[in-house]
C-alpha positions as CSV (number, residue, x, y, z in Angstrom):
1,X,77.2,21.4,-89.5
2,X,75.4,21.2,-85.7
3,X,73.7,18.0,-85.0
4,X,73.2,16.1,-81.9
5,X,73.2,12.3,-81.9
6,X,71.0,9.9,-79.6
7,X,70.5,6.4,-79.3
8,X,70.2,2.9,-78.0
9,X,73.6,1.8,-79.3
10,X,74.0,-2.0,-79.5
11,X,76.2,-2.7,-76.4
12,X,79.0,-4.4,-78.9
13,X,79.3,-1.5,-80.7
14,X,79.8,0.9,-78.2
15,X,83.8,1.1,-78.7
16,X,84.0,1.4,-82.7
17,X,80.9,3.6,-82.3
18,X,83.5,6.2,-79.9
19,X,86.3,5.6,-82.1
20,X,84.2,6.9,-84.7
21,X,83.4,9.8,-83.3
22,X,86.9,10.6,-81.8
23,X,88.2,10.6,-85.6
24,X,85.4,12.4,-87.0
25,X,86.0,16.4,-88.4
26,X,82.5,17.3,-87.3
27,X,81.8,16.3,-84.0
28,X,77.8,16.1,-82.5
29,X,76.9,19.1,-80.2
30,X,75.8,16.8,-77.9
31,X,75.9,12.9,-77.7
32,X,73.2,10.7,-75.2
33,X,73.5,6.9,-75.6
34,X,72.4,4.4,-73.4
35,X,75.5,1.9,-73.0
36,X,76.4,-1.5,-71.2
37,X,77.1,0.2,-67.6
38,X,80.1,-1.6,-67.7
39,X,81.4,0.6,-70.8
40,X,79.8,3.4,-69.4
41,X,81.9,3.5,-66.3
42,X,85.1,2.7,-68.4
43,X,84.3,5.9,-70.4
44,X,84.2,8.0,-67.5
45,X,86.8,6.6,-65.6
46,X,89.5,8.6,-63.3
47,X,92.4,7.9,-62.3
48,X,93.4,5.3,-60.3
49,X,91.4,3.6,-63.4
50,X,92.1,5.7,-66.4
51,X,92.2,2.9,-69.3
52,X,92.1,3.4,-73.4
53,X,88.5,3.7,-73.7
54,X,88.4,7.0,-71.4
55,X,91.3,8.3,-72.3
56,X,90.6,8.5,-76.1
57,X,86.7,9.9,-75.1
58,X,87.9,12.0,-72.8
59,X,90.3,13.8,-75.0
60,X,87.4,15.6,-77.4
61,X,84.6,15.2,-74.8
62,X,83.4,15.7,-71.0
63,X,81.8,12.2,-70.9
64,X,78.9,11.6,-67.8
65,X,76.5,8.7,-66.8
66,X,73.4,11.0,-66.7
67,X,71.2,8.0,-65.5
68,X,71.2,4.1,-64.4
69,X,69.0,1.8,-65.9
70,X,67.5,-1.6,-64.4
71,X,66.9,-4.3,-65.9
72,X,63.2,-3.9,-65.3
73,X,63.5,-0.6,-67.6
74,X,63.5,-2.5,-70.5
75,X,61.1,-5.3,-72.2
76,X,62.2,-7.6,-72.1
77,X,64.9,-7.2,-69.4
78,X,68.3,-7.3,-70.4
79,X,71.1,-10.0,-68.7
80,X,73.3,-6.7,-68.5
81,X,73.1,-3.3,-66.2
82,X,72.9,0.0,-68.3
83,X,73.4,3.8,-68.6
84,X,72.8,7.0,-70.0
85,X,76.1,8.4,-71.0
86,X,76.1,12.5,-72.4
87,X,79.2,13.5,-74.4
88,X,79.9,16.8,-74.7
89,X,82.4,17.8,-77.3
90,X,85.7,20.0,-75.9
91,X,86.7,23.4,-77.3
92,X,90.1,22.9,-77.9
93,X,92.8,25.4,-78.2
94,X,95.4,26.5,-80.6
95,X,97.6,25.7,-77.3
96,X,97.0,22.2,-77.4
97,X,100.6,20.4,-77.3
98,X,99.4,17.9,-79.5
99,X,97.1,16.7,-82.2
100,X,94.3,14.1,-82.3
101,X,96.1,11.1,-84.6
102,X,99.6,11.8,-82.6
103,X,97.6,11.6,-79.4
104,X,95.4,8.7,-80.0
105,X,98.6,7.1,-81.7
106,X,100.5,7.9,-78.3
107,X,97.8,6.9,-75.8
108,X,97.4,3.1,-78.0
109,X,100.7,2.9,-77.2
110,X,100.7,3.6,-73.5
111,X,97.7,1.9,-72.6
112,X,98.8,-1.4,-74.5
113,X,100.0,-3.4,-71.8
114,X,98.3,-1.7,-68.9
115,X,100.1,-3.9,-66.1
116,X,103.5,-2.6,-67.3
117,X,104.9,0.5,-66.4
118,X,104.7,3.8,-68.7
119,X,108.3,4.0,-69.3
120,X,107.9,0.0,-70.6
121,X,105.2,0.6,-72.5
122,X,106.7,3.7,-74.3
123,X,110.1,2.3,-74.6
124,X,108.4,-1.0,-76.2
125,X,106.7,1.3,-78.5
126,X,109.2,2.6,-80.0
127,X,108.7,6.4,-79.2
128,X,112.2,6.8,-77.7
129,X,115.1,4.5,-76.3
130,X,115.2,3.9,-72.7
131,X,117.5,6.8,-71.4
132,X,115.2,9.5,-73.4
133,X,112.1,7.9,-71.8
134,X,113.5,7.8,-68.1
135,X,114.3,11.9,-69.1
136,X,111.2,13.2,-70.0
137,X,109.1,11.4,-67.3
138,X,111.8,12.4,-64.5
139,X,111.4,16.2,-66.0
140,X,107.6,15.9,-65.6
141,X,108.1,14.0,-61.6
142,X,107.2,10.8,-62.6
143,X,108.3,7.5,-60.7
144,X,109.6,5.0,-63.0
145,X,107.0,2.2,-61.9
146,X,104.1,4.6,-62.8
147,X,101.6,2.9,-64.4
148,X,99.1,4.9,-67.3
149,X,96.0,3.8,-65.2
150,X,96.9,6.7,-62.6
151,X,97.0,9.8,-64.9
152,X,94.2,11.9,-65.5
153,X,93.5,13.5,-69.2
154,X,95.6,16.4,-68.7
155,X,98.5,14.8,-67.8
156,X,97.9,12.3,-70.6
157,X,97.6,15.2,-73.0
158,X,100.6,16.9,-71.4
159,X,103.1,14.1,-71.6
160,X,102.2,13.1,-75.5
161,X,103.0,16.5,-76.1
162,X,106.5,15.5,-74.9
163,X,107.1,12.6,-76.5
164,X,105.5,13.6,-79.8
165,X,107.6,16.9,-80.0
166,X,110.7,15.2,-78.8
């Protein structure tokens, strides 16, 4: 199946829609949505503003804001700012260190308490004991005080592979 998705998404459904798309076996060739500007900025975030929604979405798609809309672009005008986002699925190679399901489980643990350090979130998430978590992070050159919001998508993918395959 080769399909494209376009639409004005009810803002309260955006997060749920991103989850459905991330888990879909057959992803759309392109998806273009009007969403709340704040959500669009979260979807396209990069370090040091990485977040769970960005980590999940950017794992499967290249996400970009292609337009910012004003209140007067709508009738009646909404009370929030809007943006148009474009999502284009990434082509995953067989060299990916982790499968989708494991990656999503990993980043959910990593971002569960965003103000906590990586080492504490992973340890509390039962990924490994404290010393194993410390060892893997040290091998990757991370400071023990590092937080998930400072990691880019490629680093998140690599790190998830390290823990899942350990």
